[in-house]
C-alpha positions as a Markdown table, in Angstrom:
| # | Residue | x | y | z |
|---|---|---|---|---|
| 1 | Unk | 54.2 | 126.3 | 28.9 |
| 2 | Unk | 56.9 | 125.7 | 30.8 |
| 3 | Unk | 58.2 | 125.9 | 34.5 |
| 4 | Unk | 62.0 | 125.5 | 35.9 |
| 5 | Unk | 62.5 | 125.6 | 39.5 |
| 6 | Unk | 65.7 | 125.9 | 41.0 |
| 7 | Unk | 67.1 | 126.5 | 44.6 |
| 8 | Unk | 67.1 | 122.9 | 46.1 |
| 9 | Unk | 70.1 | 121.5 | 47.5 |
| 10 | Unk | 71.5 | 119.7 | 50.9 |
| 11 | Unk | 70.8 | 121.0 | 54.1 |
| 12 | Unk | 70.9 | 120.2 | 57.7 |
| 13 | Unk | 67.8 | 120.4 | 60.0 |
| 14 | Unk | 66.6 | 123.9 | 61.0 |
| 15 | Unk | 68.0 | 125.0 | 57.6 |
| 16 | Unk | 66.4 | 127.3 | 55.1 |
| 17 | Unk | 66.2 | 127.1 | 51.8 |
| 18 | Unk | 64.6 | 129.4 | 48.7 |
| 19 | Unk | 63.3 | 127.7 | 45.8 |
| 20 | Unk | 62.4 | 129.4 | 42.8 |
| 21 | Unk | 60.1 | 129.1 | 39.5 |
| 22 | Unk | 60.4 | 130.8 | 36.6 |
| 23 | Unk | 57.4 | 130.2 | 34.2 |
| 24 | Unk | 56.3 | 131.0 | 30.5 |
| 25 | Unk | 54.4 | 129.9 | 27.7 |
| 26 | Unk | 51.1 | 131.2 | 29.7 |
| 27 | Unk | 49.5 | 134.7 | 31.3 |
| 28 | Unk | 51.3 | 134.0 | 34.2 |
| 29 | Unk | 49.6 | 137.0 | 36.0 |
| 30 | Unk | 45.8 | 135.5 | 36.0 |
| 31 | Unk | 46.6 | 131.7 | 37.4 |
| 32 | Unk | 46.6 | 130.8 | 41.4 |
| 33 | Unk | 50.0 | 129.1 | 41.4 |
| 34 | Unk | 51.1 | 126.0 | 43.3 |
| 35 | Unk | 54.3 | 124.2 | 44.8 |
| 36 | Unk | 53.8 | 120.7 | 44.9 |
| 37 | Unk | 56.9 | 117.9 | 45.9 |
| 38 | Unk | 57.3 | 114.3 | 45.6 |
| 39 | Unk | 58.8 | 112.4 | 48.6 |
| 40 | Unk | 60.7 | 109.3 | 47.5 |
| 41 | Unk | 58.1 | 106.4 | 47.2 |
| 42 | Unk | 55.0 | 108.8 | 47.6 |
| 43 | Unk | 52.6 | 110.6 | 45.6 |
| 44 | Unk | 53.2 | 114.1 | 44.5 |
| 45 | Unk | 51.4 | 116.6 | 47.1 |
| 46 | Unk | 49.7 | 120.1 | 46.9 |
| 47 | Unk | 52.1 | 122.1 | 49.7 |
| 48 | Unk | 51.3 | 126.0 | 48.9 |
| 49 | Unk | 49.3 | 128.3 | 47.1 |
| 50 | Unk | 49.6 | 132.0 | 46.3 |
| 51 | Unk | 46.5 | 133.7 | 44.7 |
| 52 | Unk | 47.1 | 135.2 | 41.1 |
| 53 | Unk | 47.7 | 138.7 | 42.2 |
| 54 | Unk | 49.7 | 137.3 | 45.3 |
| 55 | Unk | 47.1 | 138.9 | 48.2 |
| 56 | Unk | 46.9 | 135.2 | 49.9 |
| 57 | Unk | 48.5 | 132.1 | 50.4 |
| 58 | Unk | 47.8 | 128.1 | 51.2 |
| 59 | Unk | 49.4 | 125.7 | 52.6 |
| 60 | Unk | 49.4 | 122.3 | 53.6 |
| 61 | Unk | 49.4 | 121.6 | 57.7 |
| 62 | Unk | 52.8 | 119.8 | 57.7 |
| 63 | Unk | 54.7 | 123.4 | 56.4 |
| 64 | Unk | 52.6 | 126.0 | 57.8 |
| 65 | Unk | 54.2 | 128.3 | 59.9 |
| 66 | Unk | 57.8 | 127.4 | 58.6 |
| 67 | Unk | 57.2 | 127.8 | 54.7 |
| 68 | Unk | 56.5 | 131.2 | 52.9 |
| 69 | Unk | 55.4 | 131.7 | 49.5 |
| 70 | Unk | 55.4 | 135.1 | 47.2 |
| 71 | Unk | 55.6 | 135.9 | 43.4 |
| 72 | Unk | 56.5 | 139.0 | 40.7 |
| 73 | Unk | 54.1 | 138.9 | 38.1 |
| 74 | Unk | 56.5 | 141.0 | 36.5 |
| 75 | Unk | 59.1 | 138.4 | 36.4 |
| 76 | Unk | 56.9 | 135.5 | 35.8 |
| 77 | Unk | 58.3 | 134.1 | 39.2 |
| 78 | Unk | 57.4 | 132.3 | 42.4 |
| 79 | Unk | 59.6 | 131.5 | 45.3 |
| 80 | Unk | 59.4 | 129.8 | 48.5 |
| 81 | Unk | 61.2 | 130.5 | 50.9 |
| 82 | Unk | 61.2 | 127.3 | 53.3 |
| 83 | Unk | 62.6 | 127.8 | 56.8 |
| 84 | Unk | 63.1 | 125.3 | 59.7 |
| 85 | Unk | 63.5 | 122.5 | 57.7 |
| 86 | Unk | 62.9 | 119.0 | 58.3 |
| 87 | Unk | 63.9 | 115.6 | 57.3 |
| 88 | Unk | 60.7 | 114.8 | 56.3 |
| 89 | Unk | 60.3 | 117.9 | 54.0 |
| 90 | Unk | 63.2 | 116.1 | 51.5 |
| 91 | Unk | 61.5 | 115.8 | 48.1 |
| 92 | Unk | 61.7 | 117.1 | 44.8 |
| 93 | Unk | 60.0 | 119.9 | 44.6 |
| 94 | Unk | 57.8 | 121.3 | 41.8 |
| 95 | Unk | 56.0 | 124.5 | 40.7 |
| 96 | Unk | 52.3 | 124.8 | 38.3 |
| 97 | Unk | 49.4 | 125.9 | 37.9 |
| 98 | Unk | 46.8 | 125.2 | 40.8 |
| 99 | Unk | 44.6 | 123.9 | 38.2 |
| 100 | Unk | 44.7 | 121.9 | 35.0 |
| 101 | Unk | 48.4 | 121.5 | 36.1 |
| 102 | Unk | 50.5 | 120.4 | 32.9 |
| 103 | Unk | 54.2 | 120.3 | 31.8 |
| 104 | Unk | 55.9 | 119.6 | 34.8 |
| 105 | Unk | 59.4 | 120.3 | 34.7 |
| 106 | Unk | 62.2 | 118.8 | 36.0 |
| 107 | Unk | 61.6 | 119.9 | 39.5 |
| 108 | Unk | 65.0 | 120.9 | 42.5 |
| 109 | Unk | 65.8 | 118.2 | 45.0 |
| 110 | Unk | 65.6 | 118.8 | 48.3 |
| 111 | Unk | 67.5 | 117.0 | 51.0 |
| 112 | Unk | 67.2 | 117.8 | 54.4 |
| 113 | Unk | 69.5 | 115.5 | 56.4 |
| 114 | Unk | 72.3 | 115.6 | 59.1 |
C-alpha cells in the first residue's frame, strides 16, 4: 500500500492549489478516501472525504465552500482543489483511506503566506 501526494507549494492568501494523490497496492475503487493535514504544532486532522464511487464528499467546516474533492478510479488517483486559501490552511497534506489509515506517505507541503 502506497500513497504519493503532490501539488503543494507556496501560495499567497486567496490563491489556489490542486493536490493529487496517487494510490497503489490496494483496490482503490472500493475505499472511501480522505485528505488529512497536519499544521505546525498540531495533530493531524481529517479535511475531506470522498465516497468510494465519487458520489458524495464531506469536508471539515473550516474548508467548506473553498475546497472540492474528486477521484478517478480508472487512475487510482484523488484530487483536492483548494481555492481561497488562508494562512491557517498551511500544513502538510496527506491522503489515505478514510478507515484503517496506514502506510502514510510523505505528504505535500502547502504554505499560504504573503
